[in-house]
N, C-alpha and C positions, 0 to 999 in steps of 0.2 A: 344768550348769543352775544358775542363780543361786538364792539362797535365796528371793527374792521370787517368781520364776517357779514354784519348787517349791510354795510356799504357795498361789499362785493355782491351780495344777493340782490340789492336794489339795482346795481349796474346791470346785472345779468337779466333782470326782468325788463324787457323792452316795453316801454309804454305804448299803448294802442289808443287810437282816437275813436274806437267804436265799442259797442257793448260786448260783454263776454258772450261765449257761445250760448245758444238757446237753452241748453240744459243747466246753465249756471244760475238762472233766475232772471226774470224780466228786468229787475232793477239792480242788476249787478254790473258795474261798469269797470272794465279792465283798465281804462285810461286814467283812473284815479290813482296815480303813482304815489306810493306811501312816502317817498322822499319829499315830494312836493306838497302832499295833502296835509301834513302837520301844520297846525295853525300859525306858529311863529315863522316857519319856513315859507308858507304861503304869503305871509305879510312881507317877508324879505324879498321874495321873488317879485311880488307886485310892485314894491317900492323900486327895485332895480329896473323893472320893465318900464316904469314911468320916467326913469332917469337914465337914458341910454348912454350918457357920458360917464355914468358911475356915481357912486356916493361914498363919501368918507365914512369911516367907522362910526364916529360920533353922530353924524347926521342920520345914518341908518339906525343907530341905537335909539335916537329920539323919535324917528318916524314909526318905529315898530314897538316902542315902549318896552324895550328889553334891557336887562342888565348886561354889563360887559361880558360876564361869563356865559350867559345864555346866548347872546348874539355870537360870540366866538365859537361856541359849540355848534350852533346851527349853520354858521358860515362854513365851518370845517366839513360838515356833512355835505352841504351843497357843493363845495369845492371838490371834495373827493368824488362826488358823482359827476363832475365835469360840467356843472350847470353855472358855476360862478367862478370868475377869475379874480386874482388878487394882484394889485399893483402897489408897489412901495415907492415912496418918494419923500420929499421934504418940503416943508413950507417954512422958510426961514430956518431957524435952528432945530425945529421940531420934525421928527419923522412922522409921516402920515401913511395910512393904509387906505386905499380906495378899492371898492368892490364893484364889479359890474357883471352882467350876464354874458356868458360866452355865446357864440352864435348857436351852438347846440342847445344851450340853456334857454335862449330866447325862443327857438323853434319848439322845444319840448314844452315850455310854459304856454305857448300859443295853443298847442295841441291839448294841453291839460285844460285850458280855459274853454276850448270847444267841447270837451267832454262835460265840464260843469254846466255849460249852456244846455247841453242835451239832457242832463239830469234835471235841470230846472224846467225845461220844456215838457219833459215826460211827467214830472210831478204836477205841473200846472194842468195838464190834461186830466190827470186823475183827481185833482181837487175840485175841478168844476162840477157843480151839482148835477149828477145824472139822475139821481133818485132823491126826491124830497124826503126829508127826515120823517115826515108824517106818514109816508107810504112804505116804510120798512115793514117787511113781512116777518113772520115767524115769532111774533110776540116781542120784538125789540122795541125799546123806548129809550129816549135820552136819559142819561144818569143825572 
């Protein structure tokens, strides 16, 4: 699938802040938007959310530990999805590029974080010991 088609598909999929329909599986979460869920893009969004005035390219690159090319590519995807806006300016004789979340990007990122919190809460409930390991039935034993 081409980059443009993937971006159009991601835009068409409206993120939801609730679980998928019951038939989709108990731990299937519709709000885990693939555009945001990728590790590098999640780091970029978190960095921009923490700096509401925006971040310069090099500062964002350092915060996210990305190369110029990787950062540019991920910022293009986020910008094409309408989550990040680009500001051009100069500092002295040097051109600078600043990035920050759009209002929509900030809202969608907050919804995404809410879904992640739900994932963690659901997992925490399942991880708490309900049955002791020594009481497993059916001949099961720890490996």
